[in-house]
C-alpha positions in Angstrom: -3.2 13.1 29.6 -0.4 12.4 27.2 2.2 13.7 29.8 6.0 14.5 28.7 9.0 13.6 31.0 9.1 17.1 33.3 12.4 18.8 34.5 12.0 18.0 37.7 13.5 15.4 40.3 12.8 14.1 43.1 16.3 13.0 45.2 15.8 11.4 48.2 18.9 11.0 50.0 17.8 9.2 53.2 14.2 8.6 54.9 14.3 12.5 56.3 15.7 14.5 53.6 14.2 15.4 50.4 15.6 17.3 47.6 13.6 18.6 44.6 15.4 20.0 41.8 13.3 22.2 38.7 14.1 23.9 36.0 13.3 27.7 35.6 14.2 30.9 34.1 17.3 28.8 32.5 18.1 28.4 35.8 18.7 24.9 38.0 16.7 25.7 41.3 16.7 23.3 44.1 14.9 23.0 47.8 15.2 20.7 50.4 12.9 19.2 52.7 14.1 18.7 56.2 13.0 16.2 58.7 10.4 18.4 60.3 8.4 18.0 56.9 8.7 21.6 55.9 10.3 22.5 52.7 13.3 25.4 52.7 13.5 28.4 50.7 14.4 27.9 46.8 18.5 27.9 45.9 19.9 28.8 42.3 22.8 26.4 41.6 23.7 27.9 38.1 22.4 30.5 35.8 22.2 30.1 32.0 21.6 26.9 31.4 19.9 24.8 29.0 16.3 22.8 30.2 18.0 19.4 30.1 19.9 18.2 33.2 20.6 14.8 35.0 20.9 14.1 38.9 22.2 10.5 40.4 23.6 9.5 43.9 26.7 7.4 44.5 26.9 5.2 47.1 28.4 7.3 50.0 25.6 9.8 49.4 27.2 12.5 47.0 24.9 14.2 44.6 26.2 14.2 40.9 24.4 16.5 37.9 25.0 17.2 34.7 24.2 20.1 32.8 24.8 22.0 29.4 25.1 25.7 29.8 24.2 28.6 27.1 27.8 28.5 26.0 27.9 24.9 25.1 29.6 23.4 27.8 28.8 19.8 29.4 29.2 20.8 33.0 29.7 17.9 36.0 28.8 19.1 39.4 29.1 16.9 42.3 27.9 17.6 46.0 30.0 16.2 48.8 27.2 17.1 51.6 28.4 20.6 52.0 29.8 22.4 48.6 29.1 21.7 45.2 32.1 21.3 42.9 32.4 21.3 39.1 34.3 20.3 35.5 33.9 21.3 31.8 33.4 17.5 30.2 33.1 18.7 27.2 32.4 22.0 24.8 29.3 21.6 21.8 29.1 24.8 19.7 25.3 25.5 20.1 25.3 26.6 16.5 26.3 23.4 15.2 24.8 20.7 17.5 22.1 20.0 19.6 22.3 17.9 23.0 19.4 15.9 24.3 18.4 13.4 26.8 21.3 14.1 29.6 21.7 11.2 31.8 24.4 10.6 34.8 24.8 7.2 36.5 27.0 5.9 39.4 28.2 3.0 39.9 31.1 2.2 42.6 33.9 4.4 41.5 32.5 4.6 37.8 30.8 7.6 36.5 28.8 7.4 33.5 27.5 10.3 31.4 24.9 9.7 28.6 23.7 12.3 25.7 22.5 12.5 22.4 24.1 14.6 19.8 21.9 16.1 16.7 24.1 17.8 14.1 22.0 20.9 13.0 23.0 20.7 9.5 22.4 16.8 9.1 20.0 16.2 11.6 19.1 12.8 10.1 22.2 11.5 11.4 22.5 11.3 15.4 24.7 9.7 17.6 24.4 8.6 21.5 27.5 9.6 23.7 29.0 7.8 26.5 32.0 9.7 28.9 33.1 7.0 31.5 35.0 7.9 34.4 36.6 4.8 35.4 38.4 6.0 38.6 41.4 7.8 37.4 40.1 9.1 34.2 37.7 10.3 31.7 37.0 7.9 28.9 35.1 9.2 25.9 32.8 6.9 23.4 30.6 7.2 20.6 27.5 4.1 21.3 25.8 4.3 18.5 25.1 5.9 15.2 21.5 6.3 14.6 20.6 7.3 11.3 17.2 8.1 8.5 15.3 10.0 11.3 15.1 13.6 12.0 14.2 12.8 15.5 15.6 10.8 18.3 14.3 8.9 20.8 14.6 8.7 24.3 17.0 5.9 25.5 17.5 4.3 29.0 20.4 2.4 30.5 20.9 0.1 33.5 23.4 -2.2 35.4 23.7 -5.7 36.2 26.1 -7.3 39.0 28.9 -7.0 37.2 28.5 -3.2 36.8 28.1 -3.7 32.9 26.0 -1.4 31.2 23.0 -2.1 29.1 21.0 0.5 26.9 17.9 0.0 25.1 17.1 2.9 22.3 14.9 2.8 19.6 16.2 4.1 16.0 14.8 3.6 12.4 15.6 0.8 9.9 13.7 0.6 6.4 11.5 3.3 7.3 10.1 1.1 10.5 10.7 2.0 14.3 12.8 -0.7 15.7 14.0 -1.7 19.7 17.7 -2.2 19.8 20.2 -3.1 22.6 23.7 -3.1 23.2 25.9 -3.2 26.7 28.9 -1.9 27.7 31.4 -4.2 29.6 33.5 -1.6 32.2 36.8 -3.9 32.1 37.5 -3.6 28.6 36.3 -0.2 27.9 34.0 -1.6 25.0 30.5 -1.4 23.5 29.3 -4.1 22.1 27.2 -4.6 18.7 23.9 -3.7 18.5 21.0 -6.0 18.2 17.3 -6.2 17.3 14.6 -6.6 20.0 11.6 -5.9 18.5 9.4 -3.7 15.7 8.0 -0.2 17.7 5.1 0.8 17.1 5.7 3.9 15.3 7.1 7.3 15.7 4.9 8.4 18.5 5.3 5.3 20.3 6.7 5.0 23.7 9.4 2.4 25.4 10.5 2.3 28.8 13.9 -0.3 30.0 14.9 -0.7 33.5 17.3 -3.7 35.2 16.9 -5.3 38.3 19.6 -6.6 41.1 18.1 -10.5 39.7 20.1 -9.3 36.4 16.8 -9.0 34.3 16.4 -6.6 32.0 12.4 -5.3 31.6 10.9 -3.7 28.9 7.7 -2.1 28.2 6.6 -0.1 25.1 3.7 0.5 22.9 2.4 -1.9 20.7 -0.3 -1.7 18.1 -2.5 -4.7 18.0 -5.9 -4.7 15.7 -5.3 -0.9 15.5 -5.3 -0.3 19.6 -2.5 0.8 21.2 -1.3 -1.7 23.8 1.3 -2.2 26.5 3.4 -4.7 25.7 6.5 -6.7 28.3 9.4 -8.1 27.7 12.2 -9.2 29.6 15.9 -10.3 29.0 17.4 -12.7 31.8 20.9 -13.5 32.7 22.1 -10.4 31.3 25.5 -10.6 32.6 26.1 -13.6 30.5 27.6 -13.2 27.2 24.1 -14.3 25.3 21.0 -13.4 27.4 17.6 -14.5 26.6 14.5 -12.9 25.6 11.4 -14.2 27.0 8.0 -13.9 28.7 6.3 -11.7 26.1 3.0 -10.4 27.2 0.1 -7.8 26.3 -0.2 -6.4 29.8 -3.2 -3.7 28.7 -6.7 -4.7 28.5 -8.8 -3.9 25.9 -9.3 -0.4 24.6 -7.4 2.2 22.8 -5.1 4.9 24.1 -2.8 3.2 26.3 0.4 5.4 26.6 3.5 6.0 28.0 4.2 2.8 30.4 6.6 3.2 33.1 8.1 0.2 35.5 8.3 0.3 39.1 10.5 -2.4 41.0 8.9 -2.5 44.7 10.4 -5.1 46.5 9.2 -8.8 45.3 6.2 -6.5 43.1 6.8 -5.5 39.5 4.6 -2.7 38.4 3.9 -1.2 35.0 1.8 2.0 35.1 0.4 3.8 32.2 -2.3 6.3 31.2 -5.4 5.0 29.6 -7.9 7.6 28.2 -7.9 10.2 31.1 -7.1 7.7 33.9 -3.9 6.2 35.6 -3.8 2.1 35.3 -1.5 -0.2 36.6 -0.9 -4.0 36.5 1.6 -5.6 38.8 3.6 -9.0 38.9 4.7 -11.1 41.9 6.4 -13.7 39.8 9.2 -12.1 38.3 7.2 -11.0 35.2 5.9 -14.6 34.2 2.4 -13.8 34.8 0.5 -10.3 34.9 -2.3 -9.4 36.5 -5.6 -7.4 34.8 -5.5 -3.9 34.4 -6.7 -1.9 37.7 -7.3 1.9 37.9 -4.7 4.0 40.2 -6.8 6.2 42.0 -5.9 10.1 41.5 -7.7 13.8 42.1 -10.0 14.3 39.6 -8.6 17.5 39.2 -4.3 16.5 39.5 -2.1 17.6 36.9 -0.2 14.4 36.2 3.6 14.8 35.5 6.5 12.4 34.8 8.9 13.0 37.6 12.2 11.7 37.9 12.7 10.0 40.8 16.7 9.2 42.4 16.9 7.3 45.6 19.5 6.1 47.4 20.0 2.6 47.2 21.6 2.2 50.9 18.3 3.3 52.1 16.2 2.2 49.8 17.4 -1.5 48.4 14.0 -2.9 47.5 12.7 0.0 45.4 14.0 0.6 41.6 12.5 3.4 40.2 13.7 6.1 37.6 10.5 7.8 36.2 7.5 7.6 38.4 3.8 9.2 37.7 3.2 11.9 40.2 1.5 15.3 41.2 1.9 18.0 43.3 -0.9 19.0 46.1 -0.5 21.2 49.2 3.3 21.8 48.4 4.6 18.1 48.5 4.7 16.1 45.5 2.7 12.7 45.7 3.9 9.6 43.4 0.9 7.0 43.4 1.9 3.0 44.0 5.1 3.8 45.6 4.1 7.1 47.9 4.1 4.8 51.1 7.4 3.1 50.5 9.3 6.5 49.7 7.6 8.7 52.1 5.2 7.6 55.1 4.9 11.3 55.8 3.1 11.9 52.7 -0.8 12.5 52.6 -2.6 9.3 52.0 -4.9 8.7 49.7 -8.2 9.2 51.8 -6.8 12.7 52.5 -5.9 13.7 48.9 -9.4 14.4 48.1 -10.1 17.6 50.4 -11.3 21.0 48.9 -11.1 20.1 45.7 -12.7 22.5 43.3 -13.6 20.3 39.9 -15.6 21.9 37.0 -18.5 20.6 35.8 -17.2 19.3 32.4 -14.8 17.2 34.3 -17.4 15.5 36.2 -19.6 14.9 33.0 -16.4 13.3 31.3 -15.7 11.3 34.5 -19.4 10.0 34.9 -19.5 9.0 30.6 -16.0 6.9 31.7 -17.6 5.8 34.8 -20.7 4.9 32.7 -18.9 2.8 30.2 -16.7 1.2 32.7 -19.8 0.0 34.7 -21.2 -1.2 30.8 -18.0 -3.3 30.7 -18.8 -4.7 34.0 -22.4 -5.4 33.3 -21.2 -7.3 30.2 -18.2 -9.3 32.2 -20.6 -10.1 34.9 -23.3 -11.3 31.6 -20.4 -13.7 31.0 -20.0 -15.1 34.8 -24.0 -15.6 34.6 -23.6 -17.6 31.5 -20.7 -19.8 33.1 -23.1 -19.6 36.2 -26.0 -21.2 34.2 -23.6 -24.1 32.6 -22.2 -25.0 36.2 -25.8 -24.9 37.4 -26.9 -27.4 34.7 -24.0 -29.4 35.1 -24.4 -29.6 39.2 -28.4 -30.5 38.2 -27.0 -33.6 36.0 -25.1 -34.6 39.0 -27.9 -34.3 41.2 -30.5 -36.3 39.2 -27.6 -39.0 38.8 -27.1 -38.6 43.2 -31.1 -39.0 43.4 -31.4 -42.0 41.2 -28.2 -43.7 42.9 -29.9 -43.2 46.2 -33.3 -44.3 44.9 -31.3 -47.6 44.4 -29.9 -47.5 47.4 -33.7 -46.9 48.9 -35.0 -50.2 47.4 -31.9 -52.5 48.2 -32.3 -51.0 51.8 -35.7 -51.9 51.5 -34.7 -55.3 50.4 -32.2 -55.9 53.5 -34.7 -54.7 56.0 -37.1 -57.4 54.7 -34.0 -60.1 54.9 -33.5 -59.0 58.0 -37.1 -59.4 59.3 -37.6 -63.0 57.7 -34.2 -63.8 59.3 -35.7 -62.6 63.0 -38.5 -64.2 62.3 -36.5 -67.7 61.9 -34.7 -67.1 64.6 -37.8 -67.0 66.8 -39.3 -69.9 65.4 -35.9 -71.8 66.1 -35.7 -70.1 69.5 -39.4 -72.1 70.0 -37.8 -75.7 68.3 -35.1 -75.1 70.5 -36.8 -74.8 73.2 -39.0 -77.8 72.9 -36.1 -80.0 72.1 -34.8 -78.9 75.3 -37.9 -79.6 77.2 -37.9 -83.2 75.3 -34.2 -83.5 76.4 -34.8 -82.7 80.1 -37.8 -85.3 80.0 -35.6 -87.7 78.2 -33.3 -87.5 80.8 -35.9 -87.6 83.7 -36.8 -91.1 82.2 -33.8 -92.2 81.8 -32.6 -91.7 85.2 -36.3 -93.1 86.0 -34.9 -96.4 84.4 -31.7 -96.4 86.0 -33.5 -96.5 89.1 -35.8 -98.9 88.1 -33.1 -101.2 86.9 -31.5 -100.7 89.9 -34.2 -101.9 92.5 -34.9 -104.9 90.2 -31.3 -106.1 90.0 -31.6 -105.3 94.0 -35.0 -107.0 93.9 -33.5 -109.9 92.0 -30.5 -110.1 94.5 -32.8 -110.4 97.5 -35.2 -112.8 95.6 -32.5 -115.1 94.4 -30.9 -114.8 97.9 -34.1 -115.5 99.8 -34.3 -118.5 97.5 -30.8 -120.1 98.1 -31.8 -120.0 102.1 -35.2 -121.4 101.5 -33.6 -124.4 99.6 -30.7 -124.9 102.4 -33.2 -125.1 105.0 -35.2 -127.6 103.3 -32.2 -129.6 103.0 -31.2 -129.5 106.5 -34.7 -130.0 107.8 -34.5 -133.3 105.7 -31.4 -134.7 107.3 -33.3 -133.7 110.8 
């Protein structure tokens, strides 16, 4: 399922108006889908053109298109909402030059066009050209000259918040394909010197770059690791500064070969990398601006679909949180379905559960899918085995902890029994002491009773003594008186 970029554009000006541009029989054809969801008839924009063209939307919603006709004229079109207007930017004799990768990009009042020029008589020397509309006039620049290869690869451009243009391209050096980066300052109208980013995988490798609204350049490409083609990620932060920083080097794809053609989407705060693995569509996403990436996940698509890489143009005014330039998609019942970002682009598209209706699949595809599913299940079984091994280790650790807890509990139980015995002894002593206290209290009461009786007896004794004494004294006086009678 190795896919080339098709010459089809999905242009979304607003949430109710979709444009579909395509190249058919040397002509650029487009059709519009209105608010009712129905597509209008095809409209021919231009005859006698070559198979490469490019489209973009400016901040006011006007369409800008660039193409090359059979005369070698590089044409620029603009649609103001009702009519198309055109201008010839340059002329390249087709018997001497070949133009590739036409790219038009709008930023504010500035319009930028890019293309690769390859002389037919010297195919080992190519250059990337830049035409720049600064708001008053067109300016022409040669971005870089690429030598040593007969085929030039696609390049990718983006902007930071200052309007500076950032370009990533691939070129050979000393027989090795390498990725390079350079930027264009619109205020000075000058391109900086290219700098090497990394060594690419080779001529058949694929790279893709995109900038976000936080001044970060995201780069993904095919990278060989131990004879396996992996998907690698790298980002350059703070690209508006003179010297940005490359960081977060990360291999996104899992184990296995045949990882091809990575694309990059930005949906809100989520970054997506989508690629082809064997005959399936896989993806990985990041919630933390590319610092960490999830394990690869399979993206559901119908078995009989014909995947294409569509060129997608979105109105930044209507979709400020979505950035996408190339996207995997397929056609179903007259609509173009773009997995992952389809719900965000058009809520009227058929949902995933409706995409598998009335699918006629031949037996060979079913067998291939079954074999792939079997291999996938085998990997899952292997992963489950690893998890079971980890589970056993955790269980052994838990058992050791349980034995330790049991021993500790046994010691605590013995101590509890000793404490219980001590409590019983204390209770016995308390009971015995309570008897002693009761006896002492009885003896104290008896002592008080005896003491009181003694006091009463003493008082009686004193009283009797006094009485006796008085009586005695009275008898003596009487005897004395009796004597003197």
